[in-house]
SERO-4910 file (N, C-alpha, C, O; in steps of 0.05 Angstrom, whole numbers):
BEGIN
 pado doro    nc1    nc2    nc3   cac1   cac2   cac3    cc1    cc2    cc3    oc1    oc2    oc3
  Unk    A   -344    605     81   -318    602     87   -300    601     64   -277    609     68
  Unk    A   -308    592     37   -294    591     15   -301    611     -5   -296    609    -28
  Unk    A   -315    634      6   -321    647    -11   -299    666    -20   -288    679     -2
  Unk    A   -292    668    -47   -268    691    -53   -280    711    -65   -298    707    -81
  Unk    A   -271    737    -59   -280    761    -73   -266    757   -104   -244    748   -108
  Unk    A   -286    764   -124   -275    758   -149   -283    785   -165   -298    786   -185
  Unk    A   -272    804   -154   -277    832   -172   -269    828   -196   -284    835   -215
  Unk    A   -245    816   -202   -233    816   -224   -233    786   -238   -213    773   -233
  Unk    A   -252    775   -254   -254    752   -262   -232    736   -270   -233    712   -266
  Unk    A   -212    749   -282   -186    736   -288   -163    734   -272   -141    725   -278
  Unk    A   -172    745   -244   -151    739   -228   -160    715   -205   -182    715   -195
  Unk    A   -139    697   -200   -140    673   -184   -142    684   -162   -137    708   -161
  Unk    A   -150    671   -139   -149    679   -112   -118    670    -97   -110    677    -74
  Unk    A   -104    654   -115    -80    640   -105    -60    653   -126    -65    655   -151
  Unk    A    -35    662   -114     -9    665   -132      1    640   -145     17    642   -164
  Unk    A     -8    614   -136      1    590   -143    -23    574   -152    -22    551   -141
  Unk    A    -41    577   -165    -61    564   -168    -58    533   -176    -75    517   -169
  Unk    A    -35    524   -191    -36    498   -201    -28    485   -179    -40    465   -172
  Unk    A     -6    495   -166      3    481   -139    -19    481   -121    -19    461   -108
  Unk    A    -39    497   -115    -59    498    -99    -76    476   -100    -86    465    -80
  Unk    A    -82    467   -128    -98    448   -142    -84    421   -135    -95    407   -118
  Unk    A    -61    412   -149    -50    390   -143    -42    389   -117    -45    367   -107
  Unk    A    -32    405   -101    -25    395    -68    -54    384    -56    -57    364    -41
  Unk    A    -74    401    -63    -94    392    -52   -106    358    -62   -117    341    -47
  Unk    A   -100    356    -87   -106    332    -93    -91    307    -85   -100    285    -80
  Unk    A    -63    318    -85    -43    297    -72    -50    293    -39    -46    272    -28
  Unk    A    -59    316    -26    -67    311      2    -87    295      6    -88    281     26
  Unk    A   -106    294    -11   -130    279    -12   -126    248    -23   -142    230    -18
  Unk    A   -108    245    -36    -90    217    -42    -79    206    -22    -78    181    -24
  Unk    A    -69    216     -2    -59    206     22    -81    187     43    -76    168     58
  Unk    A   -107    202     36   -120    193     57   -133    157     51   -136    141     69
  Unk    A   -137    153     27   -134    119     21   -113    106     31   -114     88     48
  Unk    A    -93    116     22    -68     97     37    -66     97     74    -57     78     86
  Unk    A    -76    122     85    -77    118    107   -107    103    116   -106     96    140
  Unk    A   -126     98    106   -150     77    109   -141     53    107   -149     36    123
  Unk    A   -119     45     82   -111     22     81    -90      8    102    -86    -16    105
  Unk    A    -76     33    119    -63     22    145    -85     18    169    -84     -1    183
  Unk    A   -103     34    172   -122     31    191   -133      0    189   -131    -17    207
  Unk    A   -145     -5    162   -158    -27    156   -142    -59    163   -151    -80    171
  Unk    A   -117    -52    155    -95    -76    163    -85    -77    190    -75    -98    200
  Unk    A    -88    -49    206    -81    -53    237   -103    -68    248    -99    -87    263
  Unk    A   -132    -57    239   -155    -68    252   -159   -101    248   -166   -117    264
  Unk    A   -151   -106    221   -157   -133    220   -134   -150    234   -140   -173    241
  Unk    A   -113   -144    237    -95   -159    251    -91   -153    279    -74   -164    293
  Unk    A   -109   -132    288   -110   -134    318    -87   -116    329    -82   -119    353
  Unk    A    -72    -98    315    -49    -83    318    -58    -55    325    -68    -41    308
  Unk    A    -54    -48    347    -64    -20    353    -40      4    347    -44     27    342
  Unk    A    -16    -10    349      8     16    341     30     -3    325     34    -25    334
  Unk    A     41      4    307     63     -6    292     54    -21    273     32    -16    262
  Unk    A     73    -44    265     70    -62    244     63    -91    246     60   -106    227
  Unk    A     61    -98    273     58   -124    284     91   -136    295     93   -160    302
  Unk    A    102   -126    296    130   -132    304    129   -136    332    139   -155    343
  Unk    A    116   -116    344    113   -124    375     98   -150    383    107   -164    402
  Unk    A     76   -157    369     65   -182    372     85   -207    368     87   -226    384
  Unk    A    100   -204    343    119   -227    340    137   -229    358    145   -252    363
  Unk    A    145   -210    370    168   -207    392    156   -217    415    167   -236    427
  Unk    A    134   -208    425    119   -223    447    115   -252    445    118   -266    466
  Unk    A    108   -263    423    106   -292    417    137   -299    418    139   -321    430
  Unk    A    157   -292    412    185   -305    417    192   -303    443    199   -324    454
  Unk    A    192   -282    456    195   -279    485    181   -302    501    192   -318    516
  Unk    A    157   -301    497    140   -327    508    149   -353    503    143   -372    517
  Unk    A    170   -354    477    172   -382    473    153   -402    463    159   -426    461
  Unk    A    128   -392    456    102   -410    456    101   -411    424     81   -422    415
  Unk    A    118   -403    408    115   -400    382    139   -426    367    163   -427    373
  Unk    A    128   -441    351    148   -456    334    162   -443    312    158   -418    313
  Unk    A    175   -449    294    187   -438    274    168   -432    251    172   -413    235
  Unk    A    145   -450    250    127   -453    226    106   -432    239     98   -415    223
  Unk    A     97   -429    262     80   -410    271     88   -380    270     72   -362    267
  Unk    A    117   -379    275    134   -355    270    131   -343    239    127   -319    234
  Unk    A    133   -361    224    136   -353    199    103   -342    190     99   -323    175
  Unk    A     83   -357    201     57   -351    197     53   -325    205     39   -311    190
  Unk    A     63   -314    230     55   -295    240     70   -269    222     59   -247    219
  Unk    A     96   -276    211    111   -259    191     87   -252    169     77   -229    165
  Unk    A     82   -275    157     65   -271    131     39   -257    142     28   -243    126
  Unk    A     29   -259    162      4   -246    169      7   -220    174    -14   -207    172
  Unk    A     28   -207    179     37   -177    189     48   -166    165     54   -142    166
  Unk    A     53   -180    142     64   -169    116     50   -151    103     60   -131     93
  Unk    A     24   -156    101      8   -133     92      3   -111    102      0    -90     88
  Unk    A      0   -112    129      7    -85    143     24    -74    147     19    -52    156
  Unk    A     54    -82    141     80    -77    139     82    -62    107     97    -43    103
  Unk    A     68    -70     90     69    -61     64     52    -34     62     60    -14     51
  Unk    A     27    -38     73      6    -15     72     20     15     89     16     39     83
  Unk    A     36      6    109     47     28    121     72     39    105     76     63    105
  Unk    A     88     19     92    111     30     80     97     49     52    108     71     46
  Unk    A     77     42     39     66     54     23     59     85     28     68    105     17
  Unk    A     41     82     46     33    106     61     59    125     66     59    147     56
  Unk    A     79    116     81     97    130     91    114    141     67    120    165     66
  Unk    A    122    122     50    137    134     23    126    158     10    138    178      3
  Unk    A     98    150      8     82    173     -6     87    205     10     93    226     -1
  Unk    A     84    200     40     83    216     53    110    231     54    112    254     62
  Unk    A    134    216     47    163    224     52    166    238     23    186    252     20
  Unk    A    150    237      5    160    252    -21    141    276    -31    147    294    -46
  Unk    A    116    271    -18     97    285    -29    103    314    -23    105    329    -42
  Unk    A    105    325      1    111    349     16    138    361     -2    139    382    -14
  Unk    A    156    346      1    178    361    -18    175    370    -48    188    389    -56
  Unk    A    160    356    -64    156    360    -87    135    381    -93    139    399   -110
  Unk    A    113    379    -78     93    404    -77    107    431    -69    101    452    -80
  Unk    A    127    430    -48    140    455    -43    157    464    -65    155    488    -71
  Unk    A    173    448    -78    191    452   -103    177    466   -124    184    489   -131
  Unk    A    154    450   -134    141    461   -154    125    481   -146    118    494   -165
  Unk    A    115    490   -121    107    515   -117    121    532   -119    111    552   -131
  Unk    A    146    534   -112    166    558   -116    166    560   -144    166    583   -153
  Unk    A    167    543   -160    171    542   -191    148    560   -203    152    578   -218
  Unk    A    126    552   -195    100    567   -201    104    593   -195    108    610   -212
  Unk    A    104    599   -166    107    626   -156    125    646   -168    121    671   -167
  Unk    A    150    632   -181    168    645   -201    164    654   -226    176    668   -242
  Unk    A    138    642   -228    128    646   -261    133    628   -283    126    633   -306
  Unk    A    146    602   -275    149    585   -293    128    574   -312    105    573   -303
  Unk    A    130    568   -332    107    563   -353     86    539   -340     95    518   -330
  Unk    A     61    546   -342     44    528   -333     44    497   -349     38    479   -334
  Unk    A     49    489   -371     53    469   -378     79    454   -364     78    429   -363
  Unk    A     94    463   -357    122    452   -343    114    442   -313    122    423   -300
  Unk    A     95    466   -308     85    456   -275     64    435   -274     62    422   -253
  Unk    A     47    429   -295     29    409   -301     45    382   -303     39    361   -291
  Unk    A     67    387   -322     79    359   -326     96    353   -302     95    329   -299
  Unk    A    109    363   -287    120    357   -261     98    343   -241    100    320   -233
  Unk    A     79    359   -237     58    344   -222     45    317   -232     37    298   -219
  Unk    A     44    320   -261     36    295   -271     52    269   -272     41    247   -269
  Unk    A     78    273   -276     99    261   -273    104    247   -250    115    224   -252
  Unk    A     98    258   -226    103    252   -195     74    231   -191     75    211   -176
  Unk    A     51    240   -204     25    229   -197     27    198   -204     21    179   -190
  Unk    A     38    197   -234     42    172   -251     58    160   -233     47    140   -223
  Unk    A     84    165   -222    103    150   -211     91    142   -183     98    121   -174
  Unk    A     75    155   -171     69    146   -151     48    126   -147     46    110   -128
  Unk    A     31    129   -168     11    108   -175     24     76   -187     14     54   -185
  Unk    A     49     84   -197     57     56   -208     74     46   -181     78     22   -177
  Unk    A     83     63   -166    103     54   -148     79     41   -125     90     25   -110
  Unk    A     54     45   -120     39     34   -102     17     16   -119     -3      8   -106
  Unk    A     19     11   -139      4     -5   -154     10    -38   -151     31    -44   -140
  Unk    A     -7    -57   -158      1    -84   -155     29    -90   -171     44   -109   -165
  Unk    A     35    -73   -189     52    -78   -206     82    -70   -185    105    -77   -191
  Unk    A     75    -58   -165    100    -46   -144     92    -51   -118     85    -74   -114
  Unk    A     91    -37   -100     92    -42    -71     67    -58    -63     67    -70    -42
  Unk    A     48    -57    -78     22    -75    -68     26   -102    -76      9   -119    -68
  Unk    A     46   -111    -91     49   -136    -98     63   -150    -76     85   -141    -67
  Unk    A     51   -174    -66     64   -185    -42     91   -186    -39    101   -180    -18
  Unk    A    104   -192    -60    136   -191    -58    148   -168    -55    171   -168    -48
  Unk    A    132   -141    -59    142   -113    -64    161   -105    -85    175    -85    -84
  Unk    A    161   -126   -107    180   -119   -128    165   -117   -147    141   -123   -147
  Unk    A    178   -107   -167    161   -104   -197    170    -81   -214    186    -63   -208
  Unk    A    158    -82   -236    169    -56   -255    155    -33   -245    167    -11   -247
  Unk    A    130    -32   -235    116    -10   -229    135      2   -208    140     26   -211
  Unk    A    147     -9   -188    163      4   -162    188     15   -173    197     36   -165
  Unk    A    200      0   -191    224      8   -208    217     36   -221    228     57   -214
  Unk    A    197     34   -241    189     59   -261    178     80   -241    185    103   -245
  Unk    A    164     74   -220    151     97   -199    172    110   -185    171    134   -184
  Unk    A    189     99   -174    218    112   -160    229    125   -180    234    149   -176
  Unk    A    235    115   -199    248    133   -218    237    156   -228    251    176   -233
  Unk    A    210    156   -231    196    183   -235    198    201   -216    205    225   -218
  Unk    A    190    185   -190    187    206   -168    220    217   -164    222    242   -161
  Unk    A    242    204   -165    265    214   -161    270    238   -181    274    261   -173
  Unk    A    268    231   -208    272    248   -226    261    272   -222    274    293   -223
  Unk    A    227    271   -216    213    296   -216    224    314   -192    226    339   -193
  Unk    A    230    300   -173    243    316   -148    271    330   -156    274    354   -151
  Unk    A    293    313   -169    315    330   -177    311    349   -201    323    371   -203
  Unk    A    292    341   -221    288    365   -236    276    385   -227    286    407   -232
  Unk    A    253    384   -211    249    413   -196    265    424   -179    264    449   -181
  Unk    A    282    416   -162    307    426   -144    321    436   -166    322    461   -165
  Unk    A    334    424   -189    353    435   -203    340    460   -220    353    480   -225
  Unk    A    316    458   -226    298    481   -239    301    506   -220    308    528   -227
  Unk    A    297    499   -194    298    522   -173    319    534   -168    318    558   -165
  Unk    A    344    518   -167    371    525   -166    374    545   -194    383    568   -190
  Unk    A    369    537   -216    376    551   -238    363    576   -241    374    596   -250
  Unk    A    337    576   -233    328    599   -235    336    622   -214    336    645   -222
  Unk    A    342    613   -185    354    634   -170    383    634   -169    395    654   -160
  Unk    A    396    616   -178    427    621   -182    430    645   -202    445    664   -197
  Unk    A    414    644   -223    413    661   -246    410    693   -241    415    712   -256
  Unk    A    401    692   -219    392    719   -201    410    733   -184    409    757   -180
  Unk    A    431    710   -173    452    722   -152    470    742   -163    487    752   -149
***
């Protein structure tokens, strides 16, 4: 299935091999995030969502005191964090891979392509780390720096694409 005809050893099977590599690595990086959500859901007995339905059911039955509602909120907070870490990653990763893939296809220098992907990876790692979203309070320098790196990498990639294509119009 993966056999690639290699008549010319210098020719890569893809016109955008760097993006193919990083896109695959980034896609695989989503799997542990997904597993984190699955573990949290199973541990909390939640089939769908983030535990909000369970809290609302308890409120509607009026069986819960304020203290037990607070306990329920704290119980489901790690699940909500895991969901948001996973979703935030998936909200940003495809945009970046697409933009950088366009740049690579247009022949932008390999070092620039690597720098964009590595900046994004570092940003995402910081964002999801114990210094960021994995912190129980969901605040920290990792989240701030990770968000800044993610946004700046997407903006730089988008502006680079606009500049390349605007100059050819």
